[in-house]
C-alpha positions, 0 to 999 in steps of 0.5 A: 827390830833386827837389821842384819838377816839371819841366814841358814844353810841349805846344801851349801847355798847360803839362803836368806831368811826373814831378810831383804833377799828373803823377799825378792825370792819367789814363794816356791823355787825350783827344787833343783835350785836348792839342795837340802841335806838332812841331818841325823834325828836328834832326840832333844832330851839328849841335848845337854843343859847346864845348871848353876848353884850357889853352895855354901861351906865351901872352906878348901880345895878338899871341898871342892873335890869331894863336890866334884867326886860325889857328882861325878859319880852320878849317871847323866852328869858330864862335867862339873866346875867348883869356883870356891871363891864365888862358891858356885858350881856349873854343873852340865847334865843330860835332862834324859837321865838326870834331874837338877833335883837329884843333883841338888840332893846329892850335894846336900847329902855331902854335907853342903847346903845349896840355894834354890834352883835358878830362875832360868830353869822356870817354865810356865804352862797354861791349862783349860781346868774342868769340874770346879763349881765354886771357889774352894775347888780353886783353892784346893786345886791350887793347894794340891798344885803348890804340893806338887814337887817342882811347882813354884807358883800356882794361879788358878782362875774359877770363872775363867776356868783355867790354871796358870802353872810356874814349874821347874822343868828339870823336876816336873813338867805339864804331863805330871801337872796334868796327872796331879789335876786329875788326881785331885778330881778335876779334868785338865787340858794343856793349852801352852807351854810357855810363850806358844803364841808365834805357833804354826799348824801345819798339815802334810800331804803326800806323805805315806809312811811313818818314817817319811813323818819321822824324816820332816820331824827331823828337819824341822827340829834341826831347822834354825828358830824352831823351839818346839814340835808337836806331831800328829801321825794319824792325821799328818799334822805338825804344831811347830812353835817357832822364834819369829826372829830367825824363821817363819811359816813360809820359810818352814813350809818351803823347807818341807816341800824341799825335804821331799822334793816336791812330793811333799806338800804342807799347807796351813792348818787352823784348828778351831778356837779352842776356848770357844769350841770348849765352851760350846762344849760345855753349853751343850753338855749342861743342856743335854743333861738338863734336858736328860734330867727333865725327861724323868723328872717332869714326869716324878712331877706330875705323878707326885704333884700334878695327878694326885690334885685331880682325882678322876685322872690321878685314882690309878696312882693310888692302885695298891701293887702290894701291901701299901706299895702303889704304882705311883710309889714304884713310878716315881722310883724308877724315874728318879733313879737315873737322875739320882745316879746316872745324871747326877753322877757329876755330884757323886764324883765330885764330892768324893774328891773333895772330900778326898781333898779334905774339903767340901764344895757345892757338890757335896751339898748337893749329894748330901741333899739329894741322897738324904731325900732319895735314901729316905723315899727308898725306906718309905718303898721298903717300908710300904712294901712289908707292910699293910698298914703303914702310910708315909710321904716320898720325897722322890720328887725332891731329889729328882726336881733338885738336880733338874733346877741345878743343872739348869742354873749351870746352864744359865750360868756357863751361858752367861759366863761366855759372854764376860770374854766377849770384849777379848773375842772381839779383839781377837777377831780384829786381825784379818785372816788374809793378806796381800803379799808383794814380791819385788824386783831385786834392782828397782824394786818394782813389784814382781807378783802379788798373792794372798795368803793368810795372815798367819803366814806372814814373816818379818820384813814382807811387804804387804799390800793394803787397799782401801776398806781392808784391815791392817794385818801386823804391824809395820812401817808405811814404805809407799802410799798414803792413807787415812786409818781408823785406829779406833778399834785399837786405841779408841781414837775416832778420827782416822789418823793420816798415814805416809812413808815412815809412819807406823801401822797397827794391826787389826786397824781399817785402811780408809781411803788410800793404797798402802804398801807396808814392811812387816815389823812386828809378827805373831806375838809381837804385834800390839793386837797379839801383846793386848790380848796377852796382857787382858788374858794375864789379868782376867786370870789374876785374883784381886785382893778383895777375892780373899774375902770370898776365899776366907768366907769359903773355908768355913762356909760349907761346914757352916752350912752342914751344921746349920742344916743338922741344927735345923733338922733337930730343931724340928724334929726334937720339939715334934717328937716332945710335942712342942709345937701343934700337930696342924703345922704338919702338913696333910701326908707327912710326919714330923720326921719328913717335915724336919728333914725337908727343912735340913735338906732346903738349908743345904741346898740354898745355902751354896757358895757358888755365886760368892766364888764368882762375884769378884772374877767375872766382874775382872773379866768383864772390866779388863775386856772392856777397858782394853775396847777403850784404850786402857790395858789393867795388868790384872785385878790387883792393878784395877783394885789399887786405882779406885783408892788413888787419892794423888796423881802425879803427872811427868810433864814432857810427853805426858801433859805435853804432846812430847814434840818439843820445838825450837822457837829461839836460839841466842849466841853469847860469844863471838862464835859463828852460828855454824860452829856453835851448830856443829858443836851442839849436833856433836854433843847432843847426837847421842841423846835420846831426850825429846828436847836433844832430838828437837835441837838436832833438827832445828840445828841441821836445818839451820846448818843447811841454811848457812851452807846454801847462803855461804861456800859449802863446807864439805868438813866432817862433823865431829863426834863427841868421845866421853859422852855421858848423860846427866839425869835431869840435867843435861849431856856432856862430851868431848868434841875434838880437844873441847869440853861441851856441855849442852844443859839446864843451870843446874849442869852449868853449876855442876861444872861450876860455868858462870851464868851471867846476866844477860844468859839470866835475863834470857832464861828467864823471859823465855821461862815466863813463857813456858818455855825451856832453856838449854844452854851450850857451854864450851871449855867452861863458858856458855856461848849460846842457848836456845829455847824449847816449847812444848805445847800442852795437850789439849785434853790436859786442862779439862783432865785435871779439873774432872780429877778434882771433882773425883776428889784426886789431887794432881801434882806434876813432876819434872826435871825441867826449871821451875819457872817453866814447870810453874808456867805449864803447871798454871795453863793446865791447873795444877797447883803442886809442883815438883821440878828440877829433880832427877829420876830417883828423885821422882821415886823419892818424892812418891815415896814422901807423898805415900809417907802422908798416907796418900794412894799415888798414882804415876803417869809418865812415859819415858825411861827416866819415869820407870823409877817412878811408876814402879814406886808408885801404888799405881804406874800408869804408862802413856802408850807412845812411851818407851818399852821399859816404861810400859813394862814398869806400869800397872796400867798402859794408856794405849791412845796416849791420851790423858783422858784415860787417866779418868777412865782407868780410876772411873773403870776401877771405881765401877768395878770395885763397886760392882764386885761389893755389890755382887757379895751383896747379892750372893751373901744376900741370898744366903742371909735371907734364904737360909733362914726361910729354908729353915722354916723360921716364917712357917709357924707364921705365915706358913710359908715354907721352901721346898728342896726344889725351890731352894735349888732354884734359888741357889742357881738363881743367885749365881746366875744373878751375880754373872749378869750383874757383872755383866752389866760392865759392858756398858761402861762408858767413859765419863770424860770425852774431850774433843779437840776442834780447830784449836777449841777444846770441850768436854762432856760428861757421859754416863 
């Protein structure tokens, strides 16, 4: 959080933005109090950029001159600076006139190799993708995107129907990426480019011309903190992406209204949620297509299958119009044609683009099957027109019914897929729509005004009032009032948490009884809720390694199906022609060719790989969303899959197995130094340390110091500060206080500095370590002058968690920088058998690598900065949510509640999800393994059972639906271990 307020200059008057002064001003000042000077419009493309390249083969000054001369001749290059020693070139250029790709090529053409573009030039965009039918579609689209110039990485999520593309913004842009996607045969729509969570939509009133819109646009582009602007001239709307550290939506609205001297009115515009709107549109589209198809295919089915079995009612269908061309054949032809070419146009389009990409998907199989049925039927119709003796069976009902059943399956599938992101939608709905903004008096802080505003208008440092029964709108700190806040929707903690001034509150949580005033500290994308949503969205798009199975199968699956269908067709046609099987096998009204054709079409349709592609992503989507609702944030399918393989878990001690709030229980002096002087020296040495033990001692020493001063004459001597302060990871700290060298740490630190630890001190250490206390020694000028003992209570659930992990076949190990005796005592209390103590942060990572060398899959659970190397080294890193940002960033899984029960939850959810994915594969492949032989007619000679093409289409649709519904069952997942702490007593229960 920044303490200094940012400022901008309005007509010479300095006005605070997002600072304390901003809070005390009314929302709308009188327009004559501030004047605004509008700068000239600035085209962002005219702004200069600087790019750094590492260049090889620079041997002398003439090489530098050559590079500078070739680049200096390029239009758009403003300046060139080449360092021959470092082999680098800094080029300032105008992006509108030239891009880095051209600069790079020019240097290479001059004979100097250039490395890749620097990482800071890489941008990210997310796009909604339409038209993907199966996993081969997502794979081919990924390949198409990766072939596009400037694209560094592309990930396409089939179930989420999204793509995340990392690209060089100097070579390409989102518009070109969308063109490439559309050229590959898919629809694309930009969701966001980069981090656009801090984005506000504004609607303008009172603007009557395009010139006025340009004036407002110029103001917004020049405003501090504005990153990007999208303008809709027809609707008079702006979408502004901003930096919350520098500005906020209210500041932008005020600025716009001041630009027009009160004649313009800007208001918040909340667009409909894109994902929900698109899901509803897709559901409506498939429903309408299915109903349109039924409008024609149901009569075809009745005329073909039902009425001929009711002779009095169906005789008119046999009336011959010309030769053998009947009324029924004509009606079936007329009714089937719109289904084949209008309703079924999407299959032709999909097939064309798939074949153009040199791949095959579901659309190819459906198009082949329906075309074979339709055009053979057209052949029958033409033959009937031209002959007065020909008798043949048409398949118009096969084509129409097949398309109808496939569309029904897709409709049910998109409805079910929409429910896979229910958990994410519920998270997004937690934040309230409105909040009560207070304006405070400058002098005594009294409330001047209270106004209800949209949550999106909240800015950093705003004071928000939350009455009982209201939700907390953003993350903040309580400034006044006391209450209990229910945080179960974010952290899963069932009991309301007491809040008082100075405590943190989380956006989306519920205020139970008292009235609270909070100061907004995190807004927009910085709130815990927004970060959770972003993590879950990223996790749902990430591809789990187990998905590779489906990807590998899909590469050859469709060609294999086509080959299998051809073999089936020939396998029935050739024996029929040579009379290998008896004639009574051929159904009435059919011949050998028609029977073989039906078997071939059925194989084409029933073997579609749609369900295979949905098996993994739908399960990952549901699991990550469910995990987030339980307080377990899983960063992607890779972490989810690795967690189920864990065989050993390494726990940090302080803040992980223990509560993390150490308390000093005893202080002992080993010299003639007074307690006051001892406290002064230790406070000075520990003041800059962030370690929990240091903070505990500082708090205790200051209280002791105050107590001594109250009993004696107050000592107004200023407390000294340590110079040359140094942290020794895993051992302690050192520094100079005045002219004395002070060491505060464990026995290893004393040994490092050759400080003697006498028998009396050893006894004190041993006595406390047996009581699971940590002893910290204080040495001044090479002599131990005192020590203090610290205890950190074990978390109430720790023992039951270790016990339950053992029942899961997972061994637990404790690693800590603390001494062996204390570590062993804590381990014995919680039930851990293996202990690694007196280890620094690098040593923790080394111990994990040693365990991995033994063939163990290791998870690390930690909370501090010193745990981050171990979290990265482990196969699965789990960060306690109350820990440091560095630890959370390094981890694969974040346990929001800081509760060890969620270690069990994360591993168990991973195991359940992987089991569900394999079950989905069984469902998907089971349909094909069982369906293809039946569709090929393997049962027909023995039982007379055959699978008509339209029924094969229904089976194919059912396979996809069954996989999605199977994944949805993960929404009913319950924690396997629940430990409740009631009046100091712990118990646990196992829930199914």
